[in-house]
C-alpha positions in Angstrom: -1.8 4.0 16.7 -4.7 6.4 16.3 -5.0 6.2 12.6 -7.5 3.6 11.1 -5.7 1.1 9.2 -7.3 -1.8 7.4 -5.6 -4.8 8.9 -7.2 -8.1 8.0 -6.5 -11.1 10.1 -4.3 -13.7 8.9 -6.3 -16.0 6.4 -8.8 -13.3 5.5 -9.5 -12.6 1.8 -10.3 -9.2 0.5 -13.4 -8.6 -1.8 -11.6 -6.1 -3.9 -9.1 -8.8 -5.0 -11.0 -11.1 -7.3 -8.3 -13.8 -7.3 -7.1 -16.0 -4.6 -3.6 -16.5 -5.6 -0.4 -17.0 -3.7 1.0 -13.4 -4.1 -2.4 -12.0 -2.9 -2.0 -14.2 0.2 1.4 -13.2 0.7 0.4 -9.6 0.6 -2.2 -10.0 3.1 0.1 -11.6 5.5 2.7 -8.8 5.0 0.1 -6.1 5.3 -1.4 -7.6 8.6 2.2 -7.8 10.1 3.3 -4.3 8.9 0.4 -1.9 9.2 2.9 1.0 9.3 3.8 0.5 5.7 0.2 1.3 4.7 0.2 4.3 7.0 3.4 5.7 5.5 2.2 4.9 1.9 -1.1 6.5 2.6 0.7 9.7 3.8 2.6 9.9 0.6 -0.5 9.3 -1.6 -2.4 11.9 0.1 0.5 14.3 -0.3 0.6 13.7 -4.0 -3.3 14.1 -4.2 -3.3 17.3 -2.2 -0.7 18.8 -4.6 -3.3 18.5 -7.3 -1.9 15.5 -9.1 -4.8 13.4 -10.6 -2.7 10.3 -11.6 0.6 9.0 -10.3 2.7 5.8 -10.2 2.5 3.6 -7.1 6.1 2.5 -7.9 7.4 6.0 -7.5 5.9 6.2 -4.0 7.0 2.7 -3.3 10.7 3.7 -4.0 10.1 6.9 -1.9 9.0 4.7 1.0 12.1 2.6 0.6 14.2 5.7 0.9 12.3 6.9 4.0 12.8 3.5 5.7 16.4 3.3 4.9 17.6 7.0 5.6 14.9 8.9 7.4 14.0 6.6 10.3 15.9 5.4 13.3 14.0 2.3 13.9 15.6 -1.1 14.1 13.0 -2.5 11.7 14.4 -3.6 8.4 11.5 -3.0 6.0 11.6 -5.5 3.2 9.3 -4.0 0.5 8.5 -6.6 -2.1 7.7 -5.1 -5.5 4.9 -7.6 -6.1 2.9 -5.8 -3.4 2.5 -2.4 -5.1 -0.5 -3.5 -7.2 -2.3 -4.7 -4.0 -1.6 -1.6 -2.2 -2.7 0.6 -5.0 -6.0 -1.2 -5.1 -6.4 -1.2 -1.3 -5.6 2.5 -0.9 -8.1 3.5 -3.5 -10.6 1.3 -2.0 -10.1 2.4 1.5 -9.4 6.1 1.0 -12.1 7.9 -1.0 -9.6 10.8 -1.6 -7.4 8.6 -3.4 -9.9 7.1 -5.8 -8.5 7.1 -9.3 -5.0 8.0 -8.4 -3.5 4.9 -9.9 -4.2 3.2 -13.2 -5.3 -0.4 -12.4 -4.6 -3.2 -15.0 -6.7 -6.2 -15.2 -5.1 -9.4 -13.7 -4.4 -12.1 -16.1 
């Protein structure tokens, strides 16, 4: 894969996540094992941004990614996209991709 994807090792923590909760750890494990999800989500986000959209919902893109995985690919992989991961992907994408900064509204964690 020629495209750079932030892929932490299992057990790593991310400085942009100020909490060390179980969902964050599950996300990190999923992200590590499935870098193609980040690549496809990034592609969709950049498409939105290049269309001139300033703010967009990560959930809309997440559902589009589900459609892509189910109907537009011929891979044997069965992508299981947990809705709990959208908040982490939104933060990670805006942190790692300067062009996406501010695309998603980020709410404070409780």
